C-alpha positions in Angstrom: -25.9 -96.8 23.7 -28.0 -99.0 22.1 -31.2 -98.1 20.4 -34.4 -99.2 22.4 -36.9 -101.5 20.6 -40.4 -100.5 19.8 -41.6 -102.9 21.9 -39.5 -101.4 25.1 -40.6 -98.0 24.3 -44.4 -99.1 24.1 -43.9 -100.6 27.2 -42.4 -97.5 28.7 -45.8 -95.9 28.6 -47.3 -98.1 31.2 -44.5 -97.4 33.4 -41.6 -99.8 32.3 -38.2 -97.7 31.9 -37.0 -97.3 28.5 -33.2 -96.7 27.2 -32.4 -93.2 25.5 -29.4 -91.4 24.2 -27.9 -90.4 20.8 -29.8 -91.8 17.8 -28.9 -91.9 14.4 -32.0 -92.1 12.1 -31.9 -92.3 8.4 -34.9 -91.2 6.2 -35.5 -89.7 2.5 -31.9 -90.9 1.8 -30.9 -88.3 4.9 -29.1 -89.4 8.1 -30.0 -87.2 11.3 -28.0 -87.6 14.4 -30.0 -86.1 17.7 -28.8 -86.0 21.0 -32.4 -86.6 22.7 -30.8 -87.0 26.0 -29.7 -83.6 25.8 -33.2 -82.3 25.2 -34.1 -84.0 28.4 -31.8 -82.7 30.5 -32.7 -79.2 29.2 -36.3 -79.8 29.8 -37.4 -79.5 26.2 -38.7 -82.9 26.6 -40.2 -84.6 29.7 -38.7 -88.5 30.4 -42.3 -89.8 29.1 -42.1 -87.7 26.0 -38.5 -88.9 25.4 -39.5 -92.5 25.9 -42.7 -91.8 23.3 -40.2 -90.3 20.8 -37.5 -92.9 20.8 -39.9 -95.9 21.2 -41.6 -94.6 17.7 -38.1 -94.0 15.8 -36.6 -97.3 16.5 -39.3 -99.4 15.8 -40.0 -101.5 12.3 -42.5 -100.5 10.0 -45.2 -102.7 11.7 -44.2 -101.6 15.1 -44.8 -97.9 14.1 -48.2 -98.9 12.6 -49.2 -100.2 15.7 -47.7 -97.5 17.9 -49.4 -95.0 16.1 -53.0 -96.5 16.2 -52.4 -97.1 20.0 -50.5 -93.6 21.1 -50.9 -91.5 18.2 -52.7 -88.7 19.7 -50.5 -88.5 22.6 -47.3 -88.7 20.3 -48.5 -86.1 18.0 -49.3 -83.6 20.8 -45.6 -84.5 22.0 -44.2 -83.9 18.3 -46.1 -80.3 18.2 -45.0 -79.3 21.6 -41.4 -80.0 20.9 -41.7 -78.5 17.6 -42.7 -75.2 19.2 -39.6 -75.2 21.5 -36.9 -76.2 19.1 -34.7 -74.0 17.0 -31.9 -76.2 15.9 -32.2 -76.9 12.1 -31.2 -80.5 12.2 -33.8 -81.1 14.6 -36.3 -79.6 12.9 -35.6 -81.1 9.6 -35.9 -84.6 11.3 -39.3 -84.0 13.0 -40.7 -82.5 9.8 -39.5 -85.3 7.7 -40.9 -87.9 10.1 -44.0 -86.4 10.3 -44.4 -85.5 6.6 -43.5 -89.5 5.9 -46.1 -90.6 8.6 -48.6 -88.8 6.5 -47.3 -89.9 3.3 -47.5 -93.5 4.3 -51.1 -93.1 5.7 -53.3 -89.9 4.6 -55.8 -90.7 7.5 -53.4 -89.9 10.2 -54.3 -86.2 9.4 -56.9 -86.7 11.9 -54.2 -87.0 14.7 -53.6 -83.1 14.4 -57.2 -82.6 14.6 -57.1 -84.6 18.0 -54.4 -82.4 19.2 -56.1 -79.3 18.1 -59.2 -80.3 20.1 -56.9 -81.2 23.3 -54.9 -78.0 23.2 -57.4 -75.3 21.6 -54.8 -74.1 18.8 -55.5 -74.4 15.3 -53.9 -77.8 14.1 -51.7 -75.6 11.4 -50.6 -72.8 13.7 -47.0 -74.6 14.6 -46.4 -75.2 10.9 -47.5 -71.7 9.5 -45.1 -70.1 12.2 -42.1 -72.3 11.0 -42.7 -71.6 7.4 -43.0 -67.8 8.1 -40.3 -67.6 10.7 -37.2 -70.2 9.6 -34.8 -69.2 7.1 -33.7 -73.2 6.5 -35.3 -74.0 3.1 -35.5 -77.6 4.0 -37.6 -76.6 7.1 -39.3 -74.1 5.2 -40.8 -76.7 2.7 -41.0 -79.9 4.7 -43.3 -77.7 7.2 -45.1 -76.2 4.3 -45.9 -79.7 2.7 -47.5 -80.8 6.1 -49.0 -77.2 6.5 -50.8 -77.7 3.2 -51.8 -81.3 3.9 -53.5 -80.1 6.9 -55.4 -77.1 5.9 -56.8 -78.8 2.3 -58.9 -80.5 5.1 -62.0 -78.7 5.4 -61.7 -79.4 9.2 -58.9 -77.0 9.8 -59.3 -74.5 7.2 -56.7 -71.5 7.3 -58.5 -68.5 8.4 -58.6 -65.2 6.4 -55.9 -63.1 8.4 -53.3 -66.2 8.4 -53.9 -66.7 4.5 -52.4 -63.4 3.7 -49.5 -64.4 5.3 -49.2 -67.5 3.8 -50.0 -66.0 0.6 -47.3 -63.6 1.0 -44.6 -66.2 1.8 -46.0 -68.1 -1.6 -45.9 -65.3 -3.9 -42.5 -64.7 -2.8 -41.6 -67.7 -2.9 -42.0 -68.5 -6.5 -40.2 -65.6 -7.5 -37.1 -67.2 -5.9 -33.9 -67.4 -7.3 -33.5 -70.8 -6.0 -35.6 -72.6 -8.4 -36.1 -75.8 -6.7 -37.8 -73.8 -3.7 -40.0 -72.0 -6.3 -41.1 -75.3 -7.7 -41.5 -76.6 -4.2 -43.7 -73.8 -3.4 -45.8 -73.8 -6.9 -46.6 -77.6 -6.3 -48.0 -76.7 -2.6 -49.9 -73.9 -4.3 -51.4 -76.2 -6.8 -52.4 -78.9 -4.0 -54.1 -76.0 -1.7 -55.9 -74.6 -4.9 -57.4 -77.8 -5.4 -59.6 -77.2 -2.4 -62.1 -74.3 -4.0 -62.1 -72.8 -0.7 -58.6 -70.8 -1.3 -59.5 -70.0 -5.0 -61.0 -66.6 -4.7 -58.9 -65.4 -1.8 -55.6 -66.4 -3.8 -56.7 -64.6 -6.9 -57.5 -61.2 -5.0 -54.6 -61.5 -3.0 -52.4 -58.4 -4.1 -50.0 -59.4 -7.1 -50.6 -63.1 -7.0 -51.7 -63.3 -10.6 -49.0 -60.7 -11.6 -46.3 -62.6 -9.8 -47.6 -66.0 -11.7 -47.6 -64.0 -14.9 -43.8 -63.1 -14.5 -43.1 -67.0 -14.8 -45.0 -67.3 -18.1 -42.9 -64.5 -19.3 -39.2 -66.2 -18.6 -37.7 -67.6 -21.5 -39.3 -71.0 -22.6 -36.5 -72.9 -23.1 -34.6 -72.3 -19.8 -37.5 -72.5 -17.3 -39.9 -75.5 -18.6 -40.6 -76.7 -15.4 -41.4 -73.3 -13.7 -43.8 -72.7 -16.6 -45.6 -75.9 -16.4 -46.1 -75.7 -12.7 -47.5 -72.2 -12.9 -49.8 -73.4 -15.9 -51.3 -76.1 -13.6 -51.9 -73.4 -11.0 -53.7 -71.2 -13.6 -55.5 -74.6 -14.7 -56.9 -75.3 -11.3 -57.7 -71.4 -10.5 -60.1 -71.3 -14.0 -62.4 -74.4 -12.5 -63.8 -71.1 -10.6 -66.7 -69.7 -12.4 -65.8 -66.0 -11.3 -62.1 -66.6 -12.2 -62.5 -68.1 -15.3 -64.5 -65.2 -16.4 -62.5 -62.4 -15.0 -58.9 -63.4 -14.3 -58.0 -61.6 -18.1 -60.2 -58.4 -17.2 -59.3 -57.7 -13.6 -56.6 -55.0 -13.2 -55.6 -55.5 -16.8 -53.8 -58.6 -16.1 -54.1 -60.0 -19.4 -53.2 -63.6 -18.7 -54.6 -64.8 -22.1 -51.9 -63.0 -23.9 -49.2 -64.4 -21.8 -50.5 -67.9 -22.1 -50.9 -67.2 -25.9 -47.2 -66.3 -26.1 -46.0 -69.2 -24.0 -48.0 -71.5 -26.6 -45.9 -70.0 -29.4 -42.6 -70.0 -27.6 -42.7 -73.5 -25.8 -42.0 -76.9 -27.2 -43.0 -78.9 -24.4 -45.8 -80.9 -25.0 -47.0 -80.8 -21.2 -46.7 -76.9 -21.1 -48.8 -76.6 -24.3 -51.5 -79.3 -22.9 -51.7 -77.3 -19.7 -52.1 -73.8 -22.1 -55.1 -75.7 -24.0 -56.8 -76.9 -21.0 -56.5 -73.7 -19.3 -58.1 -71.6 -22.2 -60.7 -74.2 -22.5 -61.6 -73.6 -19.1 -62.2 -69.9 -19.8 -64.8 -70.6 -22.7 -66.5 -73.5 -20.8 -66.6 -72.3 -17.0 -68.1 -69.1 -17.0 -71.9 -68.8 -16.9 -71.9 -65.2 -18.2 -72.1 -65.4 -22.3 -70.6 -61.8 -22.1 -67.5 -63.0 -20.4 -67.3 -66.2 -22.6 -67.3 -64.0 -25.4 -64.9 -61.6 -24.1 -62.2 -64.3 -23.5 -62.9 -65.9 -27.0 -62.3 -62.5 -28.5 -58.8 -61.9 -26.4 -57.6 -65.7 -27.4 -58.6 -64.6 -31.3 -56.8 -61.1 -30.6 -53.6 -63.2 -29.6 -53.7 -65.5 -32.3 -54.9 -68.5 -30.6 -57.2 -69.8 -33.3 -54.4 -70.9 -36.0 -52.5 -72.6 -33.3 -55.5 -74.7 -32.3 -56.7 -75.1 -35.6 -53.4 -76.9 -36.4 -53.5 -78.9 -33.3 -57.1 -80.1 -34.0 -55.2 -81.5 -37.4 -53.4 -84.0 -35.2 -54.9 -87.3 -35.5 -52.7 -88.9 -32.9 -53.7 -87.1 -30.1 -54.2 -89.8 -27.5 -55.3 -87.8 -24.5 -58.9 -87.4 -24.7 -58.8 -84.3 -22.0 -56.6 -82.2 -24.4 -58.8 -83.4 -27.4 -61.9 -82.1 -25.9 -60.4 -79.2 -25.0 -59.3 -78.6 -28.5 -62.7 -79.0 -29.6 -64.3 -76.5 -27.4 -61.9 -74.0 -28.3 -62.0 -74.4 -32.1 -65.9 -74.5 -32.2 -66.2 -71.0 -29.9 -63.1 -69.4 -31.5 -64.3 -70.1 -35.0 -67.9 -69.0 -34.1 -66.8 -65.6 -32.9 -64.2 -65.1 -35.4 -67.0 -65.6 -38.0 -69.4 -63.2 -36.3 -66.7 -60.3 -35.6 -67.0 -57.3 -37.9 -63.9 -55.7 -39.7 -63.8 -53.2 -36.7 -64.0 -55.9 -34.0 -61.1 -57.5 -35.8 -59.0 -54.5 -35.8 -60.0 -53.8 -32.2 -58.8 -57.0 -31.4 -55.8 -56.7 -33.3 -54.7 -53.4 -31.5 -55.5 -54.6 -28.1 -53.5 -57.5 -28.8 -50.2 -55.7 -30.0 -49.6 -58.1 -32.5 -50.0 -56.1 -35.2 -49.7 -57.2 -38.9 -50.3 -55.5 -42.2 -54.0 -57.2 -42.6 -56.3 -55.4 -45.4 -58.0 -53.3 -43.1 -55.2 -51.2 -42.4 -54.7 -50.0 -45.8 -58.3 -49.7 -46.6 -60.0 -46.0 -47.3 -63.4 -47.4 -46.6 -62.7 -48.9 -43.4 -60.9 -45.7 -42.0 -64.3 -43.7 -43.8 -66.3 -45.8 -41.6 -64.6 -46.6 -38.3 -61.9 -43.5 -37.8 -64.4 -42.2 -35.4 -64.9 -45.3 -33.3 -61.5 -45.4 -32.1 -62.7 -42.8 -29.4 -64.8 -45.2 -27.6 -64.0 -45.9 -24.4 -62.0 -42.8 -23.8 -59.9 -43.1 -27.0 -58.5 -46.4 -25.6 -57.2 -47.8 -29.1 -55.5 -44.4 -29.7 -53.8 -44.7 -26.7 -52.9 -48.3 -27.3 -51.3 -47.2 -30.4 -49.5 -44.5 -29.0 -48.1 -46.9 -26.3 -46.9 -49.2 -29.0 -45.2 -46.1 -30.3 -43.3 -45.6 -27.0 -42.6 -49.0 -26.1 -42.5 -51.1 -28.8 -38.9 -52.2 -30.7 -40.7 -54.5 -33.7 -40.2 -52.4 -36.9 -43.5 -53.6 -38.4 -45.6 -52.8 -35.1 -43.9 -49.4 -35.2 -44.6 -48.9 -39.0 -48.3 -50.0 -38.5 -49.1 -47.9 -35.4 -47.6 -44.8 -36.8 -49.8 -45.1 -39.9 -52.9 -46.0 -38.2 -52.4 -42.6 -36.2 -52.0 -40.8 -39.6 -55.3 -42.6 -40.9 -57.2 -41.8 -37.6 -56.0 -37.8 -38.1 -57.0 -37.9 -41.6 -60.5 -39.3 -41.1 -61.3 -37.8 -37.9 -61.7 -34.0 -37.8 -60.6 -33.6 -34.3 -58.1 -36.5 -34.4 -55.2 -34.3 -34.6 -56.2 -32.4 -31.3 -56.5 -36.0 -29.7 -53.3 -37.3 -31.0 -51.5 -34.1 -29.4 -53.1 -34.4 -26.2 -52.4 -37.8 -25.6 -48.7 -37.2 -26.5 -49.0 -39.1 -29.7 -47.3 -36.6 -32.0 -43.9 -36.5 -30.4 -43.5 -40.4 -30.3 -44.4 -40.3 -34.1 -41.9 -37.1 -34.7 -39.2 -39.2 -32.8 -39.4 -42.5 -35.0 -38.7 -40.0 -38.3 -35.1 -40.9 -37.3 -35.8 -44.9 -36.8 -33.2 -46.7 -38.1 -35.7 -48.6 -39.8 -36.6 -47.1 -43.4 -40.2 -48.5 -43.2 -40.7 -47.1 -39.4 -39.1 -43.9 -41.1 -41.5 -43.6 -44.2 -44.7 -44.5 -42.1 -43.8 -41.8 -39.5 -43.0 -39.2 -42.0 -46.2 -39.7 -43.7 -48.1 -39.5 -40.4 -46.5 -36.2 -39.2 -47.2 -34.7 -42.7 -51.1 -35.8 -42.1 -50.8 -33.9 -38.7 -49.9 -30.7 -40.6 -51.5 -30.7 -44.0 -55.2 -31.5 -45.5 -54.1 -32.4 -49.0 -54.2 -36.2 -48.0 -54.3 -37.8 -51.4 -51.9 -35.9 -53.1 -49.6 -36.1 -50.2 -48.9 -39.9 -50.3 -48.7 -40.1 -54.0 -45.9 -37.1 -54.0 -43.9 -38.9 -51.1 -44.0 -42.2 -53.0 -43.0 -40.8 -56.2 -40.0 -39.0 -54.3 -38.9 -42.2 -52.9 
């Protein structure tokens, strides 16, 4: 049966008959074969609705534009009603792809959804959210999601709080999908959604949203470039919110700065590095609270961001002015904070980062005499971090320094032995007396001896002579 022409279909709206039947339709390199007559016989579509569908589908580009100008609201009412009834994947794929193409050709057509919503009393986004949350076909899910996001970033039809929870559950689950294409599509939609400031704080506060994004930054940088790039775009957009930029590294101990710094060291992709730099710059520029800016800067210094930025600043061929400005912002702020940091600030920053190096303070008797007691601040926070490193790290240098510092803490703080034993540190130090690495064994032995004797100075000399 010959497909109806656009003029036939439009005329049919005025009472003239139009032919219907099976129609092949190609879009986005896909061919869909939909048996429209069967849908009419099954009462999924009324005759007038079927004529609308076939009239639009068979039209030329110019005819389709004219059709939507004249009958867009009625046509979209039909589409949404039909979507709510259909379960067959290929038909859903066809309808969603067609709607997505209509919006891609003319973004102002989003208004047609609002017109339908006024007529039906249902939110413009309701049908598409239901499809996203209930359909298992990935093509259907993501086409519905593309349309959903286009609707809800328009302030005319914001997603309500209850529905946001369901949508964020789908997004955070999907970005962890083993289907990488599915995760990438979800991240792209999330980025688009968060361009609307209305959704940033709710997403930030949602369950494990930031933790889920962080796991993407921690993947192998050579194998997951695109995922990490998309995830960094999401972080970047989030940090345009003043509250998020100031607290994203603190709330719930999320340590986002540490993950970004690690990614900067691991990744060789320029686009990933650019997003890392601009995100960190936002965390310095956007917060109005000076204390939060300082905290963020100190965390960046802890995680060795300053040397990376200094090296980047030496690049005279930087063409991207936005990145160049971000580098300048970071260099100025981090350099200023670094110059103002005391030796204990630097030490605390290093311990908090977990990236331990044999910097001079670790071996300085003057430093430990003056600062050992400060490790008790904030409920022995730094002592707990040293113990955690002894428990979890596999890096010989980190283990050596952690054991050494525990020993110095006990040596220079009278109640240090009791604190270390209460927190469980002694058992971890003793465990490392049999570590495969000789440097770790040595520092663990020294630390254990410091827990058991008061003759600190002579002990170290005797042990070094014996070895």
